[in-house]
Residue frames as a rotation matrix with the C-alpha (Angstrom) as fourth column:
UNK 1
0.555 0.831 -0.038 0.02
0.832 -0.554 0.028 0.03
0.003 -0.047 -0.999 0.01
UNK 2
0.285 -0.578 -0.765 2.93
0.269 -0.718 0.642 2.37
-0.920 -0.389 -0.049 0.70
UNK 3
-0.763 -0.564 0.315 4.07
0.425 -0.071 0.902 2.07
-0.486 0.823 0.294 -2.93
UNK 4
-0.129 0.746 0.653 0.61
0.927 -0.143 0.346 2.96
0.352 0.650 -0.673 -4.18
UNK 5
0.705 0.373 -0.603 0.36
0.643 -0.694 0.323 5.87
-0.298 -0.616 -0.729 -1.76
UNK 6
-0.141 -0.888 -0.438 3.78
0.402 -0.456 0.794 7.20
-0.905 -0.064 0.421 -2.78
UNK 7
-0.661 -0.044 0.749 2.49
0.750 -0.084 0.657 7.66
0.034 0.996 0.088 -6.36
UNK 8
-0.692 0.407 -0.596 -0.15
0.021 -0.814 -0.580 10.08
-0.721 -0.414 0.555 -5.04
UNK 9
-0.781 0.456 0.426 -2.93
0.571 0.247 0.783 8.92
0.252 0.855 -0.453 -7.42
UNK 10
-0.772 0.633 0.058 -6.05
-0.635 -0.763 -0.122 10.77
-0.033 -0.131 0.991 -7.96
UNK 11
0.452 0.885 -0.111 -8.01
-0.889 0.437 -0.139 7.68
-0.075 0.161 0.984 -8.97
UNK 12
-0.725 -0.617 0.305 -7.27
-0.566 0.787 0.248 3.93
-0.393 0.007 -0.920 -8.55
UNK 13
0.493 0.793 -0.358 -8.72
-0.862 0.391 -0.322 1.57
-0.115 0.468 0.876 -11.06
UNK 14
-0.461 -0.850 -0.255 -7.87
-0.872 0.487 -0.047 -1.98
0.164 0.201 -0.966 -11.08
UNK 15
0.508 0.567 -0.649 -8.92
-0.386 0.823 0.417 -5.59
0.770 0.039 0.637 -11.27
UNK 16
-0.607 -0.687 -0.400 -6.54
0.132 0.409 -0.903 -6.09
0.783 -0.601 -0.157 -8.34
UNK 17
-0.688 0.439 0.578 -9.15
-0.725 -0.447 -0.523 -4.59
0.029 -0.779 0.626 -6.23
UNK 18
-0.761 0.250 -0.599 -10.64
-0.086 0.875 0.476 -8.19
0.643 0.414 -0.644 -5.98
UNK 19
-0.082 0.708 -0.702 -12.66
0.796 0.470 0.381 -8.03
0.599 -0.528 -0.602 -2.78
UNK 20
0.829 0.494 0.263 -13.96
0.224 -0.723 0.654 -5.75
0.513 -0.483 -0.710 -0.05
UNK 21
0.672 -0.598 -0.437 -10.70
0.524 -0.033 0.851 -6.04
-0.523 -0.801 0.291 2.02
UNK 22
-0.281 -0.802 0.527 -8.62
0.952 -0.165 0.257 -4.90
-0.119 0.574 0.810 -0.92
UNK 23
0.113 0.495 0.862 -10.96
0.544 -0.757 0.363 -2.01
0.832 0.427 -0.355 -1.64
UNK 24
0.936 0.315 -0.160 -10.90
0.306 -0.495 0.813 -0.94
0.177 -0.810 -0.559 2.00
UNK 25
0.299 -0.918 -0.261 -7.07
0.782 0.079 0.619 -0.89
-0.547 -0.389 0.741 2.02
UNK 26
-0.617 -0.582 0.529 -6.71
0.786 -0.426 0.449 1.37
-0.036 0.693 0.720 -1.05
UNK 27
0.272 0.902 0.336 -9.84
0.849 -0.389 0.357 3.48
0.453 0.188 -0.871 -0.75
UNK 28
0.681 -0.022 -0.732 -8.25
0.512 -0.700 0.498 5.96
-0.523 -0.714 -0.466 1.77
UNK 29
-0.354 -0.929 0.106 -5.46
0.666 -0.171 0.726 6.60
-0.657 0.327 0.679 -0.75
UNK 30
-0.830 0.301 -0.469 -7.79
-0.532 -0.679 0.506 7.97
-0.166 0.670 0.724 -3.69
UNK 31
0.221 0.966 -0.138 -11.01
-0.876 0.134 -0.463 7.40
-0.429 0.223 0.875 -5.28
UNK 32
-0.779 -0.573 0.255 -11.04
-0.451 0.794 0.407 3.68
-0.436 0.202 -0.877 -5.95
UNK 33
0.370 0.846 -0.385 -13.04
-0.912 0.251 -0.325 1.64
-0.179 0.471 0.864 -8.56
UNK 34
-0.295 -0.454 0.841 -12.57
-0.273 0.883 0.381 -2.18
-0.916 -0.117 -0.385 -8.59
UNK 35
-0.561 0.237 0.793 -14.83
0.757 0.535 0.375 -2.78
-0.335 0.811 -0.480 -11.57
UNK 36
-0.893 0.267 -0.361 -16.48
-0.328 -0.938 0.117 -0.19
-0.307 0.223 0.925 -13.67
UNK 37
-0.487 0.839 0.243 -20.11
0.872 0.485 0.071 -0.39
-0.058 0.246 -0.967 -13.82
UNK 38
0.109 0.679 0.726 -22.99
0.695 -0.574 0.433 1.94
0.711 0.458 -0.534 -14.24
UNK 39
0.861 0.364 -0.356 -22.65
0.499 -0.465 0.731 3.47
0.101 -0.807 -0.582 -10.81
UNK 40
0.282 -0.882 -0.378 -18.90
0.609 -0.140 0.781 4.29
-0.741 -0.451 0.498 -11.14
UNK 41
0.221 -0.216 0.951 -18.76
0.961 -0.118 -0.250 5.93
0.166 0.969 0.181 -14.54
UNK 42
0.853 0.274 0.444 -19.12
0.252 -0.961 0.110 9.47
0.457 0.018 -0.889 -13.30
UNK 43
0.758 -0.635 -0.145 -15.84
0.102 -0.105 0.989 9.14
-0.644 -0.765 -0.015 -11.32
UNK 44
0.002 -0.754 0.657 -13.85
0.903 0.283 0.322 9.09
-0.429 0.593 0.681 -14.48
UNK 45
0.848 0.485 -0.214 -13.63
0.409 -0.855 -0.318 12.80
-0.337 0.183 -0.924 -14.86
UNK 46
-0.018 -0.951 -0.309 -9.97
0.175 -0.308 0.935 13.24
-0.984 -0.037 0.172 -15.95
UNK 47
0.290 0.060 -0.955 -8.98
-0.781 -0.562 -0.272 14.84
-0.554 0.825 -0.116 -19.18
UNK 48
-0.242 -0.507 -0.827 -6.97
-0.806 0.579 -0.119 11.73
0.540 0.638 -0.549 -20.19
UNK 49
0.386 0.322 0.865 -8.18
-0.703 0.710 0.050 8.15
-0.598 -0.627 0.500 -19.26
UNK 50
-0.395 -0.495 -0.774 -6.12
-0.806 0.591 0.033 5.05
0.441 0.636 -0.633 -20.34
UNK 51
0.115 0.578 0.808 -8.09
-0.857 0.470 -0.214 1.94
-0.503 -0.668 0.549 -19.85
UNK 52
-0.851 -0.279 -0.444 -7.85
-0.447 0.829 0.337 -1.70
0.274 0.485 -0.830 -20.46
UNK 53
-0.069 0.950 0.306 -11.35
-0.985 -0.113 0.129 -3.12
0.157 -0.293 0.943 -20.56
UNK 54
-0.678 -0.323 0.660 -10.26
-0.573 0.795 -0.201 -6.78
-0.460 -0.514 -0.724 -19.63
UNK 55
-0.743 0.359 0.564 -11.94
0.528 0.833 0.165 -8.74
-0.411 0.420 -0.809 -22.44
UNK 56
0.444 0.869 -0.219 -14.26
0.510 -0.446 -0.736 -5.87
-0.737 0.215 -0.641 -23.37
UNK 57
-0.273 -0.369 0.889 -14.10
0.940 -0.300 0.164 -3.32
0.206 0.880 0.428 -26.11
UNK 58
-0.987 -0.106 -0.119 -14.45
0.116 -0.990 -0.086 0.35
-0.108 -0.098 0.989 -26.56
UNK 59
-0.525 0.844 -0.106 -17.92
-0.251 -0.035 0.967 -0.36
0.813 0.535 0.230 -27.80
UNK 60
-0.069 0.362 -0.930 -18.78
0.748 0.636 0.192 -2.18
0.660 -0.682 -0.314 -24.53
UNK 61
-0.645 -0.354 -0.677 -17.63
0.734 -0.534 -0.420 0.76
-0.213 -0.768 0.604 -22.57
UNK 62
-0.973 0.228 0.045 -19.69
-0.178 -0.852 0.492 3.21
0.150 0.471 0.869 -24.70
UNK 63
-0.214 0.927 -0.308 -22.77
0.154 0.343 0.926 1.31
0.965 0.150 -0.216 -23.81
UNK 64
-0.419 0.034 -0.908 -22.40
0.905 0.094 -0.414 2.06
0.071 -0.995 -0.070 -20.10
UNK 65
0.658 0.702 0.272 -24.87
0.670 -0.711 0.212 4.86
0.342 0.043 -0.939 -19.17
UNK 66
0.922 -0.187 -0.338 -22.93
-0.010 -0.887 0.462 8.15
-0.386 -0.423 -0.820 -19.02
UNK 67
0.135 -0.938 0.320 -19.72
0.630 0.330 0.703 6.80
-0.764 0.107 0.636 -20.54
UNK 68
0.053 -0.104 0.993 -20.13
0.961 -0.266 -0.080 8.76
0.273 0.958 0.086 -23.84
UNK 69
0.772 0.308 0.556 -20.55
0.239 -0.951 0.196 11.94
0.590 -0.018 -0.808 -21.93
UNK 70
0.559 -0.682 -0.472 -17.24
0.716 0.110 0.690 11.69
-0.418 -0.723 0.549 -20.05
UNK 71
0.701 -0.348 -0.623 -14.90
-0.363 -0.925 0.108 14.67
-0.614 0.151 -0.775 -20.56
UNK 72
-0.322 -0.909 0.266 -12.22
-0.285 0.361 0.888 12.33
-0.903 0.211 -0.375 -21.92
UNK 73
-0.165 0.358 0.919 -14.50
0.818 0.571 -0.075 10.82
-0.551 0.739 -0.387 -24.55
UNK 74
0.735 0.671 -0.097 -15.69
0.513 -0.643 -0.568 14.23
-0.443 0.368 -0.817 -25.64
UNK 75
0.689 -0.561 -0.459 -12.24
-0.550 -0.817 0.174 15.77
-0.473 0.132 -0.871 -25.93
UNK 76
0.662 -0.449 -0.600 -10.51
-0.395 0.470 -0.789 12.80
0.637 0.759 0.134 -27.56
UNK 77
-0.171 -0.842 0.511 -8.60
-0.904 -0.072 -0.422 11.96
0.393 -0.534 -0.749 -24.40
UNK 78
0.582 0.407 0.704 -10.05
-0.631 0.772 0.076 8.38
-0.512 -0.488 0.706 -23.94
UNK 79
-0.294 -0.662 -0.690 -7.45
-0.884 0.463 -0.068 5.69
0.365 0.589 -0.721 -24.78
UNK 80
0.710 0.463 0.530 -8.86
-0.575 0.816 0.058 2.21
-0.406 -0.346 0.846 -24.72
UNK 81
0.054 -0.904 -0.424 -5.64
-0.978 0.038 -0.204 0.23
0.200 0.426 -0.882 -24.95
UNK 82
0.553 -0.030 -0.832 -4.15
-0.041 0.997 -0.063 -3.36
0.832 0.069 0.550 -24.96
UNK 83
0.930 -0.165 -0.328 -2.51
0.368 0.446 0.816 -5.10
0.011 -0.880 0.476 -22.13
UNK 84
0.109 -0.993 0.035 1.09
0.972 0.099 -0.214 -4.21
0.209 0.058 0.976 -23.19
UNK 85
-0.268 -0.167 0.949 0.41
0.197 -0.973 -0.116 -0.50
0.943 0.156 0.294 -23.24
UNK 86
0.759 0.494 0.425 -1.24
-0.316 -0.291 0.903 -0.48
0.570 -0.819 -0.065 -19.79
UNK 87
0.820 -0.488 -0.298 1.59
0.565 0.614 0.551 -2.60
-0.086 -0.621 0.779 -18.34
UNK 88
-0.024 -0.862 0.506 4.07
0.810 -0.313 -0.496 -0.21
0.586 0.398 0.706 -19.78
UNK 89
0.047 0.183 0.982 2.57
-0.337 -0.923 0.188 2.54
0.941 -0.339 0.019 -17.61
UNK 90
0.855 0.439 0.277 2.13
-0.382 0.169 0.909 0.38
0.352 -0.882 0.312 -14.59
UNK 91
0.563 -0.823 0.072 5.77
0.522 0.422 0.741 -1.21
-0.641 -0.380 0.667 -14.48
UNK 92
0.989 -0.118 -0.093 7.71
-0.149 -0.700 -0.698 1.77
0.017 0.704 -0.710 -16.13
UNK 93
0.052 -0.987 0.155 11.10
0.693 0.148 0.706 1.60
-0.719 0.071 0.691 -17.77
UNK 94
-0.393 -0.205 -0.896 12.38
-0.356 -0.865 0.354 4.01
-0.848 0.458 0.267 -20.30
UNK 95
-0.997 -0.018 -0.081 11.55
-0.081 0.439 0.895 1.62
0.019 0.898 -0.439 -23.07
UNK 96
-0.543 0.839 -0.038 8.05
0.840 0.543 0.001 0.79
0.021 -0.031 -0.999 -21.84
UNK 97
0.021 0.516 -0.856 7.07
0.389 -0.793 -0.469 4.44
-0.921 -0.323 -0.217 -21.17
UNK 98
-0.681 -0.309 -0.664 8.30
-0.451 -0.538 0.712 5.34
-0.578 0.784 0.227 -24.63
UNK 99
-0.936 0.347 0.057 6.19
0.305 0.719 0.624 2.51
0.176 0.602 -0.779 -26.01
UNK 100
-0.269 0.879 -0.394 3.12
0.941 0.152 -0.303 3.42
-0.206 -0.453 -0.867 -24.07
UNK 101
-0.089 0.164 -0.982 3.34
0.062 -0.983 -0.170 7.14
-0.994 -0.076 0.078 -24.56
UNK 102
-0.927 -0.174 -0.333 3.65
-0.320 -0.098 0.942 6.51
-0.197 0.980 0.035 -28.40
UNK 103
-0.724 0.687 0.061 0.43
0.666 0.674 0.319 4.46
0.178 0.272 -0.946 -28.29
UNK 104
0.249 0.880 -0.405 -1.56
0.916 -0.349 -0.196 7.28
-0.314 -0.323 -0.893 -26.64
UNK 105
-0.846 -0.487 -0.220 0.04
0.398 -0.849 0.348 10.29
-0.356 0.207 0.912 -28.55
UNK 106
-0.515 0.688 0.511 -3.34
0.413 -0.323 0.851 10.94
0.751 0.650 -0.117 -30.36
UNK 107
0.469 0.752 -0.462 -5.12
0.771 -0.093 0.630 11.35
0.431 -0.652 -0.624 -27.01
UNK 108
-0.037 -0.587 -0.809 -2.29
0.817 -0.483 0.313 13.45
-0.575 -0.650 0.497 -25.57
UNK 109
-0.899 -0.257 0.356 -2.35
0.434 -0.641 0.633 15.69
0.065 0.724 0.687 -28.72
UNK 110
-0.214 0.937 0.276 -6.11
0.551 -0.118 0.826 15.99
0.807 0.329 -0.491 -28.42
UNK 111
0.672 0.484 -0.560 -6.18
0.726 -0.286 0.625 17.19
0.142 -0.827 -0.544 -24.84
UNK 112
-0.251 -0.857 -0.450 -3.01
0.813 -0.439 0.383 19.28
-0.526 -0.270 0.807 -25.22
UNK 113
0.586 0.480 -0.653 -4.72
0.011 -0.811 -0.586 21.55
-0.810 0.336 -0.480 -27.79
């Protein structure tokens, strides 16, 4: 938990939040969503959202009530990515960050103006 807290996240999304005890341990650090469902969509208010839908698709996400109205969707800052891209951000090295940043360049440009 100290490693997560040290990153000072604004929002924690993750399939690792497997049960209530995991949720209770990370929730004091930042807004935490274990699985995205209808009730949690409105928490995704960042300009840039990088997401791995774990077997789902962008179209699946767009069917969630309110998802299409998110700021990141409207501004072009929603990046629905593959596993290697997300892992590149979660376990950073200079090569993995370069790879992952290259993959979301369109979204970065869209929100950067």
